[in-house]
N, C-alpha and C positions, 0 to 999 in steps of 0.2 A: 504494499500499499504505499502511496506516494504521500510525503509530507505536505501539509497545507501551505499554500503560498503565503509569503509575508505580504500582507495588505497595507497599503498607506492610509486607508480609512480607518478611523478609530474603532477599537472595541469599547462598548460604552456599558458602564455599570450604573443602573437606575434604581433609585429608592422611591417608591411611591408614598403617598400620604398614609395610605393604610397600613404601612409597614412591609409591603411586599417588595422584594427585590428581583431583579433580573439582569442579565447580561445579554448583549447583543452585538453582533458584528455588523457595523455599517458597511455599506456597499456604495459603489460608484452611483447607483440609481437614487440612493438616499442624498447624496452630494448634490446630483443634478436637480432634485426636487427642491433642495434648499435654495440653490442659484435661482430657480424660476420664481419660488416664493419671495426671495429677497429682492428680485428686480421688479416683481409686481407691487411690492409694498414700500419700496424705495428704502430698503435696509442696505447695509454694507454686505457685499456679496462675500468678501474677504472674511474667513473666520476670525481673524484678529480684531475686525471692527466691532464685532458683537458676539464674542466667544460663548457665552452662556446661551443665548438665544440660539446660536448656530448648533451647538452640541445637543440641546434640548430638543431642537427640531429633528436633528438625525436620529436621535434616541426614539422619538414618536414614529417617524417614517418607519425605521428598521423594526420597531415594536410591531407596527401594524402589519408590515410585510411577513414577519415571522410568526404572526399570530400570537403575540405576547400580550396584546391589548386588543379589546374588541374593536372591529371596524367602525362602529358607531362613534368612537371616541375621536372627537374633532380635535385639531391642533389647538384652538383656544382652551378647550377644557383640559386637555393634557397639560398644557403650560400652566394655566392660571389655577387649576383645582387639584389635579391628581397627582403631578409629579414634584416630589418633595426635593430631590437631588439628582444630578448627573455627574460622572466623573469618567474619564478616559485618561490612558497613559500615553497612547501614542497618537497625540494631536500634532497637526502641523506647527512649526515654529511661529510664534506670534499669536497663537491661538490657545495657549495653555489654559486649561480649564480643570478645576478640581474643587472638591469642597475645602472650604476653610476650616482648619482644625484648630481650636482653641489652645493656647499654650497652657500647660498644666499649672495649676495654683500651687505655689511652692510655700505660701505664707502659712 
């Protein structure tokens, strides 16, 4: 069996408001959908221009594609109500996105 190819599109970890978590590999189709969405809505197409929005959109698109979220979950509902956090390790330069982890209280 051949190894999986190394993809430049990020693998995203999603935490939902209800506490559910899932991971999904984004693909070129998800990034193309982001570009179309960004152009229609006059958003920065470059992931570095709106990194959390970009990664959340990719997570939503890939989640729909992989049946990790129901098809009736719209982008506004996913981003504004259902998704608590997104994180990815292999994001393009200038688009680093990850959760902010608070410093431990040492007092």
